[in-house]
N, C-alpha and C positions, 0 to 999 in steps of 0.2 A: 480817281481813289472809289468810285460806286462796282470799277468792274474789280478794284482788288479785293471789296469786301464779299462781293458777288464769290470769285474765285475762295475763299476765305470761307465761305460758309457754306460752298459745295465741299472742300477738304473736308471741313470738320464733319458735315452731315454722311460723307464717305466713310469717315475714321470712327464714328458712332454703328457705321453701319459693320463695318468689322469686329467690334464690341459685340455686340449683339449677337451676332452671327457664330462667332467662337463661344456665346457663356451658354447659347440654345441648347438644349438638354437632346439629345440625340436618344429615338423613340423609335429603330426599326423593331418590329417584333412579331414574330410566331402569330398568326391570327387564323381563326375559322372561318369558311367561305364555303358555301353550296353550290356547288353545278349541275347542270343538266348533262347527265351523258350516255351516249345512244351507241352502241355496236351491234353490227351486224354479222349472222356469221354464214359462209359457202361450204356448199360442198365441193370435192377434185373437181367436177367439170364445171367448177364455176357459178353454180344456182345457187340463191340464195336459199338455208332453212331457214332463218329465223332471223328477228329483229328485236335487241332487248334492248329497254332505256330505263333511266329510274334518277332521281336523286342522288348525290353521293357530298357529305360532307366532306373536306380536304382542308390541306393549308392555305394559307399564302404570304408573303414577304408584304407588309405597311407601314409608314411608317415616313417621321424628318429625320435627315441626316444635314449637317451643317456642310453650308459650303457658301463659298466668298470671292469677290473680288476686287482685285486693290491693283492700287499703279504700279508699275516697272519701265525700269529703264533697258532694260535686259532682251525683251520678248517683242516682235515685232508690230505688234496692234497697241502698243502700250497699257495692255494691263493683264495682271498675273492672277489666272483663272483657276478656280480649286471649287471639285465638284464631285461631291460624294451624293449614290443610289443607294440603297435600301433594298437588299437581293439575297438571297439563296446563300448561306455558310456549307450547308450540310443538305443532300436530300435524301430519302429513306424510302423505299417500295414498301406496298402493300395489297395486298387485295381487297375489292369491295366486291358488293353482290347487289346485281343489276335484280328486278323482282318483276318487270312490266315487260313480258316476250311474246311476238308474237307470229304467225306464220306467214310467207309471202299474201296471200290476200286477206291478213289485216283483225285474222282470228285471233284473240288473247288464248294463249297457252297456258294449260289447267294441269298435265301431267306433271309430276315431279323431276322428273326429269330435265325438262325440259323449259320448266315456267322460270327457272333462276338460269342467270349465267354469271360467274365470278370473271373479274379482270382487272390486271395488275396496272398499277399506275406508281407513279413518283413522283414524290409532293415535297415542299422545303420542311428541313427537321430544325432548321436554326438558319435565323436570317441577321445582317448586318450589312453596316455600314460601309461600301467600298468606295472608291474612288472612278469617279465613271469612265468608263474608254476613249480617248481621243486617239483618232487617228494620226498619226507621226511618223509618216512612209518617205523620205527622203533619197536621194543617187547620194552614194560615199565614196569616194578615191579609197581603191584598195590593190594590194602589189599580188595580182595571180602568179602561181606558179606553174607553167606549163610542164606534161611528164609523157615522154611516151616511152615505149620497153627500147634501149637501149644506145639512148639518148640521155644527155646529161641535162638535169632542167633547167630550166631561163624561168625566170622574174619579168617582167612587165608589170608595169603602169595599166591596172585597169580603174573599173565601177563595180561595186554592189548595191544592194537597196537594202538599206538600215531603216529601221524603225518601230512601232509598234500602232496594230490597228483592232480594232472592237471586232470582237465574239460576244456570242449567249451562245446559255441553253437552257431551254423553257418547255414544260408539258404543251405538247399537239393541243389546238385546238379542238381540231378534226378527229385524232387518234389520240383518245387520252395515253392508252397505255403506251405510248409512246413518245422519247423528244425528240424534239426540234432543234437544231447545234446548227450555228452559222460560223464558219470559224474563216475570218481572212487574216493575208498573212502582207506582209512589206517583200510586191514583188517587182518585174522590171514591165513595162509596155511600150512595147518597142524594143528592137536590138539592133546595133551595130556589131561588125566583124573585123574582123583583123586577121593578117596570114603573118603565122613567125615563121622564122627560122630556127631549125635547132640542131645541135653538131650531135653527132653518133659516134662515135668512134670506134663502136664494135664491128660497124659496117663492113663487110669483105669488098663488098663494091665500091669503090672510092666515088663516084657520082653520086651514090645514094646517104655519103655522111654528112651530106645535108640536106637535113628533111623540113619540108615547108606543112608546116601544121596551122589549122585555120580555130579560131576561139571568138566568142562574141563576150559583148559586156551588153550591158540593157542602155537603153537609149533614153530611156526614164522610170521612174517609179511611181508606183503607187499600189491603194489596199484593194488586193484581189482574191480570190477562193484557195485554199490553203493549198500547196502542193511541197512536193521534199525539196529541201534544201542538201546540198553540200558545202558543209564551209570549211573543210581542212585544209584547202588548196588556196584560201585568200586569207592575207594580213592586212592591219592598217599600212598605211602610208607612211604615216610617219614614224610607224615603230622600221618600215624598212628603208630609211631614209630618205624617201621622195617629200617632199613641201612644197612643190609646184604643179600644176595640172598640167602646163605647158606639153609633157611629153604624151599625157593622154590621146592629144586628139593627133598626133603623128600617125599614128597606126590602125586607130579606129575611123570605121567608114559607115555611113548608114545602111539597114539593110534594105531594098529596095523592095 
């Protein structure tokens, strides 16, 4: 009985936590802060002309966003997690002035043209709670339509990488006039090859009416730096009438 009471107390505590989290007020706001900015200027030969610095007031996103964890029978971990983060909704661009400029020898510049420097930066203009990024990149069975000029298209069972990956953009810490971007996409990790025969009825040479072509498919999938993806030649296997993975392994082999 003590074990049952313990479980009951834990469940009640979890329910209370969920209620408190859902009722908590979100306070994701745009707030002022101050950063130290340094920028160097070079001539066409790569030689340092001057170095300028200053304290600059900028906006930042800060606050609290509601998150929760609750039991789930449909997830692999047994818990359904919903996490929200305070981040920018819009960015604005503006000029800031650096008033402490020095020559390569460290001497303060006083002349009007070189004593100050204007730099351009971007900062949050509005902030909002967004769902935190979660990497979910998985290999999914699809139908790949192979095409070649003069040959009839042929649909074969294949694989595709499908999912979502975390990306972000922020003001650079070392170059505040630039933005740092990290974009990850669900892509292949390793590959497998297959040789498929296409029927080419328009070929004048009878021996070339059957053409062997090579195609590839992912071996595994993971979040990697983004690249272009051609989605026009694949469709889900369920739509094409393939419900089993059996045919997939018959024509594909791992690339050595």
